[in-house]
C-alpha positions in Angstrom: 66.7 111.7 118.5 68.8 109.8 116.0 72.5 110.4 116.7 74.2 107.7 114.5 75.1 107.9 110.8 77.9 106.2 108.8 80.4 107.3 106.1 79.1 106.5 102.6 82.6 105.6 101.3 86.2 105.5 102.4 87.8 108.9 102.7 90.0 109.8 99.7 93.3 109.1 101.3 92.2 105.9 103.0 91.8 104.1 99.7 94.4 101.6 98.8 94.8 98.3 96.8 98.5 97.5 97.2 99.6 94.8 99.6 102.2 96.3 101.9 104.0 93.0 102.2 105.5 93.6 105.6 107.3 90.2 105.6 109.4 91.3 102.6 111.0 94.3 104.4 113.2 92.0 106.5 114.5 90.0 103.6 117.0 92.3 101.8 118.1 89.6 99.3 114.6 89.0 98.1 113.9 92.7 98.0 116.8 93.1 95.6 115.1 90.7 93.2 112.0 92.9 93.1 113.8 96.0 92.0 114.5 95.4 88.2 110.7 95.1 87.3 109.4 97.5 89.9 107.7 100.9 89.4 108.9 104.0 91.2 106.9 106.9 92.6 108.9 110.1 92.3 108.2 112.7 95.1 109.8 116.1 95.2 110.5 118.2 98.3 107.0 119.8 98.1 105.2 116.4 98.1 104.4 116.5 94.4 104.5 113.7 91.9 103.9 113.4 88.1 100.4 112.2 87.2 98.3 111.4 84.1 94.6 112.3 83.8 92.2 109.9 82.2 89.2 110.8 80.1 86.9 110.5 83.1 89.0 113.0 85.1 90.6 110.4 87.3 94.3 110.8 88.0 96.9 108.0 87.9 100.5 108.2 89.1 103.0 108.4 86.3 105.5 105.8 87.5 109.2 105.8 86.6 110.8 102.5 85.6 113.7 101.4 87.7 115.9 101.5 84.6 115.8 105.2 84.8 116.5 105.4 88.5 119.4 103.0 88.9 120.6 99.4 88.6 120.5 99.0 92.3 118.1 100.2 95.0 119.2 103.8 95.7 119.8 105.1 99.2 116.6 106.6 100.6 114.2 104.5 98.6 111.2 103.0 100.4 109.2 99.9 99.5 105.5 100.8 99.3 104.1 97.3 98.6 103.3 94.9 95.8 100.3 94.3 93.5 99.8 91.6 90.8 103.5 90.8 90.9 104.7 94.4 90.6 106.6 96.0 93.5 106.2 99.8 94.1 108.9 102.0 95.6 109.2 105.7 96.3 112.2 108.0 96.1 112.8 111.6 96.8 113.7 113.7 93.8 114.5 117.4 93.4 112.0 120.0 92.5 111.7 119.7 88.6 112.6 123.4 88.3 115.8 122.9 90.3 116.9 119.5 89.0 119.9 120.9 87.1 121.5 122.3 90.3 121.2 118.9 92.1 124.3 116.9 92.9 125.1 113.4 94.0 125.7 114.4 97.6 122.3 116.0 98.2 120.5 112.9 99.2 118.3 113.1 96.0 118.7 111.4 92.6 121.4 113.0 90.5 120.4 115.2 87.6 121.5 112.5 85.2 119.3 109.9 86.9 116.5 112.4 87.0 116.6 112.9 83.2 116.8 109.1 82.6 113.6 108.7 84.7 111.7 111.2 82.5 112.0 114.2 84.7 113.5 117.6 84.2 112.3 121.2 84.0 109.9 120.4 81.1 108.1 117.7 83.1 105.3 119.9 84.4 102.4 117.5 85.1 103.0 117.5 88.9 100.5 117.6 91.7 100.3 117.0 95.4 97.8 115.2 97.7 96.1 118.3 99.0 95.3 119.5 95.5 94.5 116.2 93.8 94.2 113.4 96.3 90.4 113.1 95.8 91.0 112.7 92.0 93.5 109.9 92.3 92.4 106.3 91.6 92.5 104.0 94.7 95.9 102.4 93.9 97.5 105.8 93.3 95.9 107.4 96.4 97.3 104.6 98.6 100.7 104.6 97.1 101.2 108.4 97.2 99.8 108.8 100.7 102.2 106.1 102.0 105.1 107.5 100.0 104.6 111.1 101.3 104.2 109.9 104.9 107.4 107.7 104.8 109.6 110.2 103.0 108.5 113.0 105.4 109.4 110.8 108.3 112.9 110.1 107.0 113.4 113.8 106.2 112.6 114.7 109.8 114.3 111.8 111.6 117.9 111.8 110.5 119.3 111.7 114.1 118.6 109.5 117.1 116.2 110.8 119.7 118.2 109.2 122.4 121.8 110.4 121.7 121.7 112.5 118.6 123.8 110.0 116.5 123.0 109.5 112.8 120.3 107.0 111.8 120.4 104.6 108.9 117.3 103.4 107.0 116.7 99.6 107.3 113.8 97.2 106.5 113.3 98.8 103.0 112.7 102.2 104.6 110.3 101.1 107.3 112.7 101.5 110.2 115.9 103.3 111.2 118.9 102.0 113.0 120.9 104.1 115.4 124.6 103.9 114.6 125.8 104.5 118.2 123.6 102.1 120.1 121.9 99.9 117.5 118.3 100.5 118.6 115.5 100.8 116.0 112.9 103.5 115.5 109.8 103.3 113.4 107.6 105.9 111.6 105.8 108.3 113.8 102.1 108.9 113.5 100.4 111.7 115.5 96.7 110.9 116.2 94.2 113.8 115.8 90.5 113.6 116.4 88.1 115.3 114.0 84.4 115.5 115.0 81.1 116.4 113.4 78.9 117.9 116.1 75.2 117.9 115.4 72.0 118.3 117.3 70.7 114.7 116.9 67.6 115.8 115.1 66.2 114.4 111.8 65.1 116.1 108.6 66.1 119.2 106.7 66.0 121.4 109.9 68.6 119.3 111.8 71.7 121.3 112.6 75.4 120.8 112.4 78.1 122.9 114.1 80.9 124.4 111.9 83.8 126.6 112.8 86.6 128.4 111.0 90.3 129.3 111.7 91.5 132.9 111.4 94.0 131.9 108.6 91.3 130.4 106.3 89.9 132.3 103.4 86.7 134.2 104.1 83.6 132.0 104.2 85.5 128.7 104.7 84.2 126.5 107.5 84.8 122.9 108.6 84.1 120.5 111.5 86.1 120.6 114.7 89.6 118.9 115.1 92.5 118.7 117.4 95.5 116.6 118.4 95.3 113.9 121.0 97.3 114.7 124.1 99.6 112.3 126.0 97.7 110.0 128.3 94.3 111.0 126.8 91.7 108.7 125.2 90.2 109.5 121.9 86.8 110.1 123.4 88.2 112.4 126.0 90.0 114.3 123.3 86.7 114.8 121.4 85.0 116.2 124.5 88.0 118.4 125.5 88.6 119.9 122.0 84.9 120.7 121.5 84.7 122.4 124.9 88.0 124.3 124.3 87.4 125.4 120.7 83.7 126.4 120.8 82.6 126.0 124.4 80.0 123.3 123.8 79.5 120.1 125.8 79.1 116.9 123.7 77.7 113.5 124.3 76.9 110.3 122.3 80.4 110.2 120.9 80.7 107.6 118.1 83.5 106.5 115.8 83.1 107.2 112.1 86.3 106.3 110.3 89.9 107.4 109.8 92.2 108.8 107.2 96.0 109.3 107.0 97.0 112.9 106.7 100.7 113.0 106.0 101.2 116.8 106.5 103.6 115.8 107.9 102.5 112.6 109.9 99.0 112.8 111.2 96.1 110.3 111.4 92.7 111.9 111.4 90.3 109.8 113.5 86.7 110.8 112.7 83.9 111.0 115.3 80.4 112.3 115.6 78.9 113.7 118.7 75.7 115.5 119.8 75.4 118.9 121.4 72.7 121.4 122.4 72.4 124.2 119.8 71.0 126.5 122.5 74.3 126.3 124.5 76.3 129.6 124.2 79.3 129.3 121.8 82.6 130.5 123.3 85.3 130.8 120.8 88.9 129.8 121.6 91.0 133.0 121.3 93.7 132.7 118.6 92.4 129.3 117.3 88.8 129.8 116.2 87.6 133.0 114.5 83.9 132.0 114.1 81.4 129.2 114.6 77.8 128.7 113.5 75.0 126.1 113.5 73.6 125.5 110.0 70.7 123.3 108.9 71.0 120.1 106.9 69.3 121.9 104.0 71.9 124.7 104.1 74.7 122.2 104.2 73.3 120.4 101.2 73.2 123.7 99.3 76.8 124.5 100.2 78.0 121.0 99.2 76.3 121.4 95.9 77.9 124.8 95.3 81.5 123.6 95.5 84.5 123.3 97.8 87.8 125.0 98.6 90.6 123.9 96.4 94.3 123.9 97.5 95.2 123.7 93.8 95.0 127.3 93.0 93.1 129.0 95.9 89.7 128.8 94.2 86.3 127.5 94.9 85.5 124.7 92.6 82.6 122.4 91.7 81.8 119.2 93.5 85.1 117.4 94.4 87.0 119.8 92.3 86.8 117.8 89.0 85.9 120.0 86.1 84.1 122.5 88.2 83.9 126.3 87.6 86.5 128.3 89.6 85.4 131.4 91.5 87.3 134.0 93.4 87.7 132.8 97.0 84.7 133.8 99.1 83.1 135.7 96.3 79.4 135.8 96.9 79.8 132.7 99.2 79.1 132.8 102.9 79.9 129.1 103.4 82.8 127.3 101.6 83.4 123.7 102.7 86.5 121.5 102.8 87.8 119.8 99.7 87.1 116.2 98.7 90.6 115.1 99.8 89.7 115.6 103.5 87.8 113.2 105.7 85.9 116.3 106.8 84.2 116.5 103.4 83.2 112.8 103.6 81.7 113.3 107.1 79.7 116.3 106.0 78.4 114.5 102.9 77.4 111.5 105.0 75.5 113.5 107.6 73.8 115.6 104.8 72.6 112.4 103.2 71.5 110.7 106.5 68.4 112.9 107.1 
């Protein structure tokens, strides 16, 4: 029995090229000197940003120059990092369709600032991580994932968890300071395990266990996942979630890799484990609608056929780039996660390992 395999490449949202430059965050005077020549990632309330598509289908963030955002670093801006002498920031901006109704007291850029930065209702080349994260180049993927994660944290952490007093952003957006007591808080990350359960066999007839949630489109399946509970190790979470969701006992638990998942603040920690396909499946009521073992050959065929796309609720060709769109579930008994998810990377690696 061969239980081990490895991811063939970094998951889509784990790719990054920019130096986060942690030491700069505590030097506000030096940070000010980086602003005039910096590039800015604009993120609207839905987590979307403007992009440009190259001839090869790869997406690149369409950065805004700081001249269009403001002479000084605006409130709410977060420093993402630096590469080749260029600093990158992110700011929250209004929905392009609602920019005209924005005002200076909303916490977003003003409509005037927005227009100077190249935005406005006609700026329609916007996308989000779920839809297009797999199509972004490595620099863009790292910048946008960090931007969405940090801005989500600030949106949801405006008040102190200890006494309810307002919080002010410090350290270039990487911490918050309580006005009442002066203690600091840092971005929250919720760990979640995601596990590919297989039978440990080799060849085309080896099997992997997939499951589906009731809210998913018909035919869509993925690997098992669940949040780590307080006081629980990652391995214990894998064993517990597999038992709770589908009633199977797993062993030979091995780490595969991880991926940030800022929806709003998760970290997906990937594992593989082995289980007995002959053990009866017991579905967790309200959480899992169906589960099934499929062979490696069947998985390869499903991977080749396409994936579920968040972009428009369609099934698309491999990794969603230039593929043909089909009606969700039409003629398909097995639709797999999109290329933006670590689940897709795990399934592709296991399919290629036998």
